[in-house]
C-alpha positions, 0 to 999 in steps of 0.5 A, a space after each residue: 089249632 095245631 097247624 097250618 092249613 085248616 081253611 085251604 080253599 080248594 073247593 072241589 078240586 078236580 083232576 084234569 089234564 087239560 092244562 098247558 104245561 108251559 104255564 106251570 113252573 116248579 114250586 119254590 119249595 121243591 128240592 133241587 131239580 124236581 119239576 113237580 109239584 108246579 104252580 101257575 100264575 092263578 095259584 093252581 098246583 099240578 102234581 105228578 107221582 110215579 107209582 105204577 103198581 098203586 091202585 089209588 093215589 091221593 094228595 092230602 092237604 091237611 084239613 081238607 078232603 083228600 084229592 084223587 089223582 088220575 093214573 096215566 098209561 106210563 104209571 104216572 099219577 097226576 092232579 091239577 087243583 083249582 087255585 089255592 089260597 096264597 101262602 104255605 101249605 102242608 100236604 102229603 101223598 097217600 099211596 094205597 093208604 100209606 101216607 108219605 112225603 112227596 119226593 119232589 118237595 122239601 119237608 117241613 116239620 108240622 103236625 108232629 112229623 116231617 111233611 111236604 109243603 108247597 108255597 103259593 105266591 101272594 100276588 104283589 107281596 114280597 115282604 116275606 121273600 128274599 129281596 135285594 136288601 141287607 140280610 141278617 144271619 140265622 144261627 142254631 143254639 144248643 144249651 143245657 137245661 137244668 130244668 129238663 136235664 137235657 140239651 135243648 135247641 133254639 134258633 136265633 136271628 141276628 139283624 144285619 150289622 150285628 157282627 160288625 157293630 160290636 159295641 151295640 146291644 140289641 133288644 130281644 123278641 122270643 118268638 114261639 111256634 105252634 103245636 105240632 111244629 118246632 123251633 125251625 118253623 118260623 124260619 123255614 115256613 114263616 120266613 121271619 128272617 126275610 120279614 125282618 130284613 125287609 122291614 129293616 131295609 124300609 126303616 119300618 122297625 128297629 133292629 133286634 134279635 129273635 130267639 125261637 125256642 123249642 116249645 115242648 119241655 119235660 122236667 127232669 125225672 117227670 114220667 109222661 102219663 099214658 094218654 092212649 084213648 084219652 081225648 084232647 081236653 080230658 082232665 089227664 090230657 089237660 094236666 099233661 099239657 099244663 105240666 109241659 107249659 110249666 116246664 117250658 116256662 121255667 126253662 125259658 125264664 130260668 135257663 134260656 133267657 139268662 143264657 142268651 143275655 150272657 152269650 150275646 149282646 142284648 139289652 137285658 131289661 124288661 123294656 127291651 124284651 118281648 115275647 110272641 107266639 102263634 096258636 099254642 105259642 100264643 097261649 104260652 106267651 100270655 101265660 109266661 109274660 103275665 106270670 113274669 111282667 118283671 121280665 117282659 113289656 111287649 106281648 103278642 098272640 098270633 091266633 092264640 092268646 088267653 082264654 080263647 078256647 072253651 067258651 069261658 068268660 075272660 075277665 080282664 079285671 081278675 085275670 092273671 091276679 088282676 094285672 089289668 085291673 087298672 088299665 092306666 097302670 097296665 099301659 104304663 107297664 106293658 108297652 104293647 099288648 097285641 092280638 091277631 087272627 085270620 078272618 077265615 080261622 075256625 069259628 071257635 078260634 076266631 070267636 074266642 079271639 074276637 071276644 077277648 078283644 071286646 072284653 079288653 076293649 070294654 075294660 079299657 085295656 089298651 091293645 091292638 087287634 089285627 085281622 088278616 083278611 082271607 086267611 085261616 090258621 096258617 102261616 100266611 096269617 102269622 107272617 102278616 102278624 109278624 109284619 104288623 107286630 115287629 114295627 111296634 116293638 121297642 119304640 
């Protein structure tokens, strides 16, 4: 559940040199002047790596079998894949066992490290791309946290007109990244700013700020336990995660939100504040918003929500101290409860979210359940999620 391409449908991608070179164009995710990697209209990707002294070079799309490249007489290694699923995909290059980024690609923070990424266009879709519309602005924010005792970083999207409309105040969406990623992901990988620009230009959503916070936190003085050899899900690992979640919750609610409301023109009541997140960020969203329903009235989980892992039964009548026990009262208090999932997500995650949907439905808890067709635990799912979620906010 940590990062993007668990179901990148590469099938058994076979290296071949029988492609016509002029059908391929450099990927939009390449660095300036880099000819490779390249993609064609069908979504195939062509890679070329110069490593004349290497004995084995592979392309590693995360969550899929590593793909062997073919060495040419000039020391260039090449690979052409079968068509890839549209969207953004992380990958690395493995040269004689050493994993590195592709020098032809920009890097993106995912899986706990900077990695290469390639964008495969989705035919007919421009909602997440820059188009000829008015564009908002994205700024970096540094603030000192009394919770962590450190300086912390966030990204903020301002809708078009924010700078000019000096008497207008705006609602705020707090939008969280997933595990292994950071606060830059929703802009660099997710294109949240372009999604909002296009929705606003089409009149499909109201203007609001988006704050993207760094989702990891450690309290001042807290000593991280040594977890070497401890499997994910062990009592020690779960306790450490709960501590991180708790510290982030306090940082967000006690430091970042007051800072944003003090320094920017926001509407600071709960009716104008939303929170959503992907994967880990979705779990954080549910924990934080349900613990602070005095602060939030719009809630979104993108491939991550409450009680989806481990097969446990989620009871809407008792969860979160009975916040949903009276579904009519809950609907008056929470204006939107939204859950999204890709149809090709890992089975445990898809089943967990589907079960959550059915349990909420059976308890008559008003909510939205959205399925992204043909996508997995990846950015194309979460782009579609935001594109559906944002127009429902602050109506």
